[in-house]
Phi, psi and omega in degrees: 000138179295146178293344178272359184299315178301321180295317181295318181297317179296318180298317180295322179295317178295321180296317179297319178297322180294318179297317179298316180299318181295318180295318180293324176302313182296316180296318181296320181297321183287326186273340188237015181291118180228125180297134179234152176291143180296142179239130178260124180239128177233134180228142176287148178299141181291137176243113184290140170288149182240104174273349177256130177082000180214095185289344179267009175076019180294158177291165177301326181297331182257013180260121183280061179202159178272111182230128175246152183236123172264108188271178185296327178300315179293320179297322180290315184286319184278337177056051177289152179234358187206170175299322178298321176295320179296324182297339179286345188270354179219132187291342180278353184253158177203171179283150174214101187048060181259073183284143173295133177088001184232167171291153191236156175240168180220164174248149171228128182055032175087357179252132175290139178288147174282119182299339180282330188225359188271353182238141182224155169235120183052042174070018173244133186293135180235162177294121183282346181278064178207164174264114187280124173281135184256358186295328182259016182260130176278328178199166175234121180261131179248103175272121185258130177098191187287144178219044185301323181296318185265331190252341180080232183273104180217160173293150187289347182295321181148198184220142172253122182243124177265126180255124186276158175291151178251161179305136179200164178282099183210140173214110181214154174227140180237131173244141182210163175207176175217179187289354175254003174095014178296154178239134186220131175224134178218146176233149178223108185233130180201166177172170177261114181289327173223171177300344184241357183224124181228154180230155172213130180242133173234134177222150178214142179225122188228129169258109190270120171253103186280154173285348177268133179305140174067014185246025174292156182200192180214158179211134174235133185222135179223136181215142179226132176236143179222138174239131179233113175276089187298320179201184177294342183258337191234136176227129178250130179238128181240141178218141174208139175220155180217136183215143170235137179226138175224121181196140177294139179274141184257121179290150176271163171286166169227161178297140178283119183068010180081004185224340192240136175287142175302136186285323185228066181289154179248136177275346186250355183272136173266106180297137175072016184299133174231137185299338179276357181292126180267159175296152170282125178257132178231117177247122185225152175213146180221125183227138180211157174224137181225131178239124173253123180235126181258106176292322181196185177294342184259336187232131179229149178239132177241124175241137181212144176213145181210155176229131179231137184219134176224130179239119184250130173255092183282123176219100187225132162272096197267124176272117184203132169061191183213029184304325188258006181270155179295328183293340182248007187294332184280356178081359180286333179257131177300133185288346181269020171229165173294156180290158180303331180269005179094003176290149176210161179266153177242129180243140170274107182246119178227124178221079183283158173058035174285106192247125178243127178236131172240130175231133182217141174223137181215152176223134181225128176252125183239127181222154180244124184227141176247130176235095184067237181273359183260137176246122184253140165243107184264137177230122179235133184209161172228152185212135174232127183229126180237134180229134177230151175227124175243129182219158172259145174307122190276168169258124178218081190240137175292134179238341181168182181230160181210183180231147184296340179274356177275112179297322178238103181298159175302151179269124179244159177283141177291164178295141177282350183288155182235149178298154180273186181287154181291144179212153177291125181254336183204137168227122184230130176242133169238121177238135184209159173229144184221155178212141178214144175233120173259114184252127179254125177256110180061216184257356191236347187234141172223144175234131177246134175217133181194174179202153173240127172263122189236139176233123181250133176226110187229131179237129177245148183231155177281182186296341178266000179092005179280143180303137183235325183206141175227114182248124177224132174196162176233150183206140172258127184246106181275159175208136181213151180204152172237130179243137175239125183233085182297330174223173179295339186259359184232131175227126170246147184210156170227133183221154174227138181208157176232151182209159177247145170223153183282146176291154181274165177269137181294135178297159185294338184269010176257165184293335179252043181316126175087352181290133175267120182283159184296162176299156186244135176261126179249148178231141181222140168237137184217142171227143184200174178218142178230134182228126172254112182280162178295335181281352179100016178258133176257126179246145180211152174212139180217133176243130188216162169218129179240133177238132178211145175307142184271128178253127183195163175273109185270127176297137179205189184267012179292166181300326180281339181091349181214150171227133182278122189224166167247111184209138181074200184227142166262114186247117180248116179243128186210166176229128179241135178235144179214147175215122184218132175141187183273105183286314175226183178298336185246348187239127173238145183222143171231109186225143176211152177218143180223120172255130186220126173252105183247113187230150171261133183231144174058042182273346185079004178236098187304325183291344179263351186281142169073011179254154174296138182297148181305137173072016181240109177284153178290330181219135175220139177229155175214120181229131175224129183236149178230121182238119177270125182291126180302322181283338180228078188297344179274351183251130178237138174265132182244137180210146180220154177219130177234138177228140172225134174288175179298150182233142176287141176249354176225154185296333179270004176064020178284336179241127181228153172259152188287157171292161180208153169244137178229136181241139177238154179210152180194179179224149170225129179234127180250108178238204178220148177218122184055041178064025175230152184296136177229120185242123176261140176223128173235123180231125178247113178268141180058060186307320184267012174056045182286133172270137174202162174271110185277340187213122176237028189277187184239158174211126180056034176087353179255156183250140183227160178236122179245123180284163179289162173281145174289180179307133182221125177252131176241131180239133177217155174224130182243127180245120176268097187266000000 
């Protein structure tokens, strides 16, 4: 049987269902057409609640920060499967070591998120070293910029918060495939068992056929949500999900000789592939409980606790550097890049049972008080966050070398060495208290002032479990904002905030290999405007500047040639524009644009000064439109356009990757089958099969190049039975 037989069978089954649905639609329309009086319906535009960036639960319209929301409609139509796919939906985001087959990171405003603290589910921090399932998510909130008051120790770019679906009367099944033969099934089942207790289950089973050779995989995902209305005053919300993923990880390219882009890169080749290479396995779970208690109309209490766990089984034939190749033997070429002729080394890398645990508990008391003409919204809270990392001493052994032009690298024997026993590598505690006062003056002005007092206690251990580092410090992080609201639909704001992020570890090829640099204090000032039109379109603009100490490998006279330091400032100045909503009765648009000037200043290294930071384009746009045909109201045309300016691939900006435009197109058809809704979705990404370098970022001090995905079509059908 051909390997395409399952794909063909599924496609024919979906096609048959579609034909039947269309025929039943026509018959139903002819038999039941009854003239009705016209009905006029008007609805106010939806205003999303913001649990990120607003500890008092204010709406996004009243939040003095740039926050975008990717809602369930976009998730269904665009059919993203990864963090890299989500990054395409907002111009402020980008890839950051987003390898196929591995857990992925992203950038916001030019800063890579900290995988330990940059991702949340229902506003509770989760382990970022996992593949996030989107089937049980109602929306994805992207908080851009500093959030020191609400988030504590985070990277200055922002936070990604996943908001889960709540119990509702729903029964649906989705079947899908793509142009490479992947198989996808998802179910969404929910309801209220009693007037006060409801459940919702989401499950997904995916057979991944990757566009990269040897990178097929599988994914199983299960999620359960429960709401219990304990009384008129108290509501308890529970969430839990579990996922397993197995897929070979794809190594990135590197600059040839540290200066030159590969001339003929392949998007489908797995560099360094060895037949003994096993898939990377990632098993993750996230569980949380939230209690909302209303003492009165003026005072509310929020309690929340969560546990997140990710276990990674790293198995990679890793393509990296050229230390052992003849082309780099003379020392003229840096060994942490590919050789000038395209030679590279292959390492047997195994790190099983890499376990990351995040535990967090928080309590927030919110009250409304009037003092004369002033109306106060007071928020008082405490937060405790614990993070642990357990690892086994890994195997990272050279096994042979290959060349980027070899479609099938030579087969080498794996290393005979085995990983050691598991040991605690990190224990980190963050304890904090916070307070904020939102003061409203009349009908048009609000002032926010608050601070978080944070205490960090972090212990790191070597591979044998012996103490290696103990970091303790305390910091007060202020935040303030002024909002002007001339009408209910317009908000202008100016805000100032400070935040902390942890220092990075020096790469092994620097003179201070393994040293953890001190925590970094970031400062941000932002001004913006938000407008909700009567037609249901939300417009936004934000102008910001973020300053943070610059971390980099500084060339020097040491034996290694580089020392990893914090010196000077990384200054990111940007402008973000957004437009989201129903433009006309038939046209809806989600559009964003981000202009960003990211520069290193006062570094003491002239060749690094005044250049755009690596992997950060000066301009990025993302536009997605949905047009419903007036003559065929059940059929919608979907189209997208993404643009990225040129990006630096080296710190001195001597090597850059080209700018690119990418176009997407699709269709959505809403019909009926057996008197139940049947929705077809076809989405074709990269319609013109454009090649581009999507990621030129760094990881652990090294720089990698990841090529774009080729043209990819995804087809799905959802039946609400």
